C-alpha positions as CSV (number, residue, x, y, z in Angstrom):
1,M,167.3,23.0,190.2
2,D,165.5,26.1,191.6
3,E,163.5,26.3,188.4
4,F,162.6,22.6,188.7
5,W,161.3,23.0,192.3
6,H,159.5,26.2,191.3
7,A,157.7,24.4,188.5
8,I,156.7,21.6,191.0
9,M,155.3,24.1,193.5
10,S,153.4,26.0,190.8
11,A,152.0,22.7,189.5
12,G,150.8,21.8,193.0
13,S,149.3,25.2,193.4
14,M,147.3,24.8,190.1
15,I,145.9,21.5,191.2
16,W,145.1,22.7,194.7
17,R,143.2,25.9,193.6
18,L,141.4,24.0,190.9
19,D,142.9,26.0,188.0
20,T,140.2,26.5,185.3
21,E,142.5,25.7,182.3
22,L,144.0,22.6,184.0
23,W,140.6,21.1,184.9
24,E,139.1,21.9,181.6
25,I,141.8,19.8,179.9
26,I,141.4,17.0,182.5
27,G,137.6,17.0,182.0
28,L,137.9,16.7,178.2
29,S,140.4,13.9,178.6
30,L,138.1,11.9,180.8
31,R,135.1,12.6,178.7
32,V,136.8,11.4,175.5
33,S,138.5,8.3,177.0
34,L,135.4,7.2,179.0
35,T,133.2,7.5,176.0
36,A,135.6,5.6,173.8
37,T,136.0,2.9,176.4
38,G,132.2,2.6,176.9
39,I,131.5,2.2,173.2
40,A,134.4,-0.3,172.8
41,A,133.0,-2.3,175.8
42,V,129.5,-2.4,174.3
43,V,130.9,-3.8,171.1
44,G,133.9,-5.7,172.3
45,L,132.4,-7.7,175.2
46,P,129.7,-9.4,173.2
47,F,132.1,-9.9,170.3
48,G,134.7,-11.4,172.6
49,A,132.1,-13.8,174.0
50,L,131.0,-14.8,170.5
51,I,134.6,-15.7,169.6
52,A,135.1,-17.5,172.9
53,L,131.9,-19.7,172.6
54,G,131.5,-19.9,168.9
55,R,132.9,-22.6,166.6
56,F,133.1,-21.3,163.0
57,P,135.6,-21.2,160.1
58,G,138.3,-18.7,160.6
59,R,137.9,-18.4,164.3
60,R,141.6,-19.0,165.0
61,V,142.6,-16.5,162.4
62,L,140.3,-13.9,164.0
63,I,141.9,-14.6,167.4
64,V,145.4,-14.0,166.0
65,I,144.3,-10.8,164.2
66,F,142.8,-9.3,167.3
67,N,145.8,-10.3,169.4
68,A,148.0,-8.6,166.9
69,L,145.8,-5.5,166.8
70,M,146.4,-5.0,170.6
71,G,149.8,-3.6,169.6
72,L,148.5,-1.2,167.0
73,P,150.8,1.9,166.6
74,P,148.7,4.9,167.6
75,V,150.2,7.2,165.0
76,V,149.1,4.7,162.3
77,V,145.6,4.6,163.7
78,G,145.6,8.4,163.8
79,L,146.8,8.7,160.2
80,V,144.1,6.2,158.9
81,V,141.3,8.0,160.8
82,Y,142.6,11.4,159.5
83,L,142.5,10.2,155.9
84,M,139.0,8.8,156.4
85,L,137.7,12.0,157.9
86,S,139.6,14.5,155.8
87,R,137.7,16.5,153.1
88,S,138.9,14.1,150.4
89,G,138.1,11.0,152.5
90,P,134.9,9.0,152.4
91,F,133.6,10.6,155.6
92,G,134.8,14.1,155.0
93,V,131.3,15.4,154.6
94,L,130.6,14.8,158.3
95,N,133.2,17.5,159.3
96,L,134.4,15.4,162.2
97,L,138.1,16.1,161.8
98,F,139.7,18.1,164.6
99,T,136.8,17.5,167.0
100,P,136.4,15.4,170.2
101,T,134.4,12.9,168.1
102,A,137.3,12.2,165.9
103,M,139.5,11.6,169.0
104,I,136.8,9.2,170.3
105,I,136.8,7.2,167.1
106,A,140.6,6.9,167.1
107,Q,140.6,5.7,170.7
108,I,137.8,3.2,170.1
109,I,139.9,1.6,167.3
110,L,142.9,1.4,169.8
111,V,140.8,0.1,172.7
112,L,138.5,-2.4,170.9
113,P,141.1,-5.1,170.2
114,I,142.2,-5.0,173.9
115,I,138.7,-5.6,175.2
116,V,137.8,-8.2,172.5
117,S,141.0,-10.2,173.1
118,L,141.1,-10.1,176.9
119,S,137.4,-10.7,177.3
120,R,137.6,-13.6,174.9
121,E,140.4,-15.2,177.1
122,V,138.4,-14.7,180.3
123,I,135.1,-16.2,178.9
124,E,136.9,-19.0,177.1
125,T,138.7,-20.1,180.3
126,L,135.4,-20.0,182.2
127,W,133.6,-22.0,179.5
128,Q,136.3,-24.7,179.7
129,E,135.8,-24.9,183.4
130,Y,132.0,-24.8,183.6
131,H,130.6,-25.9,180.2
132,E,129.8,-29.4,181.5
133,A,127.9,-28.1,184.5
134,L,126.0,-25.6,182.5
135,R,125.0,-28.2,179.9
136,S,123.9,-30.7,182.6
137,L,121.7,-28.0,184.1
138,G,120.1,-27.5,180.7
139,A,121.2,-23.8,180.4
140,S,120.4,-22.2,177.1
141,P,123.2,-20.4,175.2
142,R,122.0,-17.1,176.4
143,Q,121.7,-18.3,180.0
144,A,125.2,-19.8,179.8
145,L,126.6,-16.6,178.5
146,F,125.1,-14.4,181.2
147,A,126.3,-16.9,183.8
148,L,129.9,-16.7,182.4
149,L,129.8,-12.9,182.3
150,W,128.6,-12.7,185.9
151,D,131.2,-15.2,187.1
152,G,134.0,-13.4,185.2
153,R,132.8,-9.9,186.1
154,V,135.9,-9.1,188.1
155,M,138.3,-10.0,185.3
156,L,136.1,-8.2,182.8
157,V,136.2,-5.0,184.8
158,T,139.9,-5.3,184.9
159,T,139.8,-5.7,181.1
160,L,137.8,-2.4,180.8
161,L,140.3,-0.7,183.1
162,A,143.1,-1.8,180.9
163,G,141.3,-0.4,177.9
164,F,140.6,2.9,179.6
165,G,144.3,3.1,180.6
166,R,145.3,2.7,177.0
167,A,142.9,5.4,175.9
168,V,143.6,8.1,178.5
169,A,147.4,7.8,178.0
170,E,147.3,7.9,174.2
171,V,148.9,10.9,172.5
172,G,149.9,10.1,168.9
173,A,146.4,9.4,167.4
174,V,144.6,12.1,169.2
175,M,147.2,14.7,168.2
176,I,146.7,13.8,164.6
177,V,142.9,13.7,164.4
178,G,142.3,16.3,167.1
179,G,144.8,18.9,166.2
180,N,145.4,19.9,169.9
181,I,143.2,22.9,169.5
182,D,142.9,25.0,172.7
183,H,139.5,24.7,174.5
184,V,138.3,22.3,171.8
185,T,140.5,19.1,171.5
186,R,143.3,19.7,173.9
187,V,143.7,16.8,176.3
188,M,146.2,15.9,179.0
189,T,148.7,14.0,176.8
190,T,148.8,16.5,174.0
191,S,148.9,19.4,176.4
192,I,151.9,18.0,178.2
193,T,153.7,17.6,174.9
194,L,152.9,21.2,173.9
195,E,153.5,22.9,177.2
196,A,156.8,21.2,177.7
197,S,158.0,22.3,174.3
198,K,156.9,25.9,175.1
199,G,158.7,25.8,178.5
200,N,155.5,26.1,180.5
201,L,156.6,23.4,183.0
202,S,154.0,24.3,185.6
203,L,151.1,23.3,183.5
204,A,152.9,20.4,182.0
205,L,153.9,19.0,185.4
206,G,150.4,19.6,186.8
207,L,148.9,17.6,184.0
208,G,151.6,15.0,184.4
209,V,150.9,14.6,188.1
210,V,147.2,14.1,187.4
211,L,147.9,11.6,184.6
212,L,150.2,9.6,186.9
213,L,147.7,9.6,189.7
214,L,145.0,8.5,187.3
215,S,147.2,5.7,185.9
216,L,148.0,4.7,189.5
217,S,144.3,4.6,190.4
218,I,143.6,2.4,187.4
219,N,146.2,-0.1,188.4
220,I,145.1,-0.1,192.0
221,G,141.5,-0.5,190.9
222,A,142.4,-3.4,188.6
223,Y,144.5,-5.1,191.4
224,G,141.7,-4.5,193.9
225,F,139.0,-6.0,191.7
226,K,141.2,-9.0,191.0
227,Y,142.3,-9.5,194.7
228,F,138.8,-9.2,196.2
229,G,137.4,-11.3,193.4
230,D,139.8,-14.1,194.2
231,V,139.2,-13.8,197.9
232,R,135.4,-14.1,197.5
233,R,135.5,-16.8,194.9
234,P,135.0,-20.2,196.4
235,A,137.8,-22.7,196.2
């Protein structure tokens, strides 16, 4: 018990004094996850809107596929990306394996289905509610899309927060493609796994506390966006 409390006090001290190693790991984690979420958003939001508003053969199959991909096992994604980026893989010449870029690629694959599926649901629901009004006003497809995106901005931000939460808490894929190399690809989740196995509970707990606070902030942010959006939206 004394060792447990000592580890907690040491972890708190590391956070308070802005320990260099701790914040280097946190900074890399945020950089990788924010980049992956941003790229997935740029691709996923328009694609989700296309599926929501479009009527084309195979649309329902596409919806089912993306819904299924939301539950992709991270280790499988990591293994596939590893094989693609390894020296014998088709993209081995790029030398991206065991770099932050490889970790970003893996996280994009994990986050993209979430953003596509959730944004599709949001925009499709809004389209069912407002399509008659938009058509009566003579809105072009582009104008209608921008109107729906603006009206659904609260839920779409919540969608992005969900994607970021998935990315920042991921461990399996980034461990495989990143290699957990010190000062290069070591992020919060992989560091917690490593330091706990080494018995360095102070650093592991410090990172765990930051990860928990970050997860809590994401959930509070998502709830706050949804709550204030519902309050301001006219009945």
